[in-house]
C-alpha positions in Angstrom: 4.6 -4.9 -15.6 2.8 -7.0 -18.1 -0.9 -7.5 -17.9 -0.4 -11.1 -16.8 2.1 -10.0 -14.0 -0.4 -7.4 -12.8 -3.2 -10.0 -12.7 -1.0 -12.5 -10.8 0.0 -9.8 -8.3 -3.6 -8.8 -7.8 -4.5 -12.4 -7.1 -1.7 -12.8 -4.6 -2.7 -9.6 -2.8 -6.3 -10.7 -2.6 -5.3 -14.0 -1.1 -3.0 -12.2 1.4 -5.8 -9.9 2.4 -8.1 -12.8 3.0 -5.4 -14.5 5.1 -5.3 -11.4 7.3 -9.1 -11.3 7.6 -9.5 -8.3 5.3 -11.5 -7.8 2.2 -9.5 -6.2 -0.6 -11.7 -3.4 -1.9 -9.6 -1.1 -4.1 -6.2 -1.4 -5.9 -4.2 1.6 -6.9 -1.4 1.5 -9.5 0.6 4.5 -10.8 0.4 4.6 -14.6 3.1 7.2 -15.0 6.5 6.3 -13.6 7.4 8.7 -10.8 3.9 10.0 -10.3 2.2 10.0 -6.9 -1.3 10.8 -8.2 -2.7 7.4 -7.3 -0.9 7.4 -3.9 -2.6 10.7 -3.1 -6.0 9.4 -4.2 -5.4 6.4 -2.0 -4.6 8.6 1.0 -7.7 10.6 0.4 -9.8 7.5 0.3 -8.2 6.0 3.4 -9.0 9.2 5.3 -12.6 9.4 3.9 -13.4 5.7 4.6 -11.6 5.6 7.9 -9.5 2.6 6.7 -6.1 2.0 8.5 -4.6 -0.9 6.6 -2.8 -0.9 3.3 -1.3 -4.0 1.5 1.6 -3.5 -0.9 3.6 -6.1 -2.8 6.7 -4.5 -1.2 7.6 -1.1 0.3 9.5 -0.5 -3.0 6.1 -0.3 -4.7 5.7 3.1 -3.1 8.9 4.2 -4.8 12.3 2.6 -5.6 13.9 5.8 -4.2 14.5 5.5 -0.5 13.8 9.2 0.3 10.5 9.2 -1.6 9.5 5.9 -0.2 10.2 7.1 3.3 8.2 10.2 2.7 5.2 8.2 1.5 5.4 5.8 4.4 5.7 8.8 6.8 2.5 10.3 5.3 0.7 7.0 6.1 2.3 7.0 9.6 1.7 10.5 10.8 -1.4 11.6 8.8 -3.4 8.4 8.6 -2.2 6.1 11.3 -2.0 3.3 8.8 -0.6 -0.2 9.1 1.3 -1.3 6.0 1.2 -5.0 5.2 4.1 -5.9 2.8 3.3 -9.0 0.9 7.0 -9.9 0.3 7.8 -9.7 4.0 4.8 -11.9 5.2 4.5 -9.7 8.2 3.1 -6.3 9.0 5.0 -3.2 9.5 3.0 -1.0 11.9 3.4 2.6 10.8 1.8 4.4 13.7 2.8 7.0 16.2 2.6 4.4 19.0 4.8 1.8 17.4 
């Protein structure tokens, strides 16, 4: 993504967070294609801070590979009981053990 595209996406995500009644605190972006270092850092921070909501532009932003994407979402589901809010879907996907 270009710097301008990143800035526009950050702006959209901040507005979306505010619509949901959230405050967007931290953004994570993988610098190296295929890396999960930032994802792991995000998971650690979610657990440390007790936060249970994540906003992503789309689920493909976890990974374009379905198996990898599924594994990342499952980690949020089973380890952190997190709700993933996908900006492109304009609705939340609850990733919890209950639903």
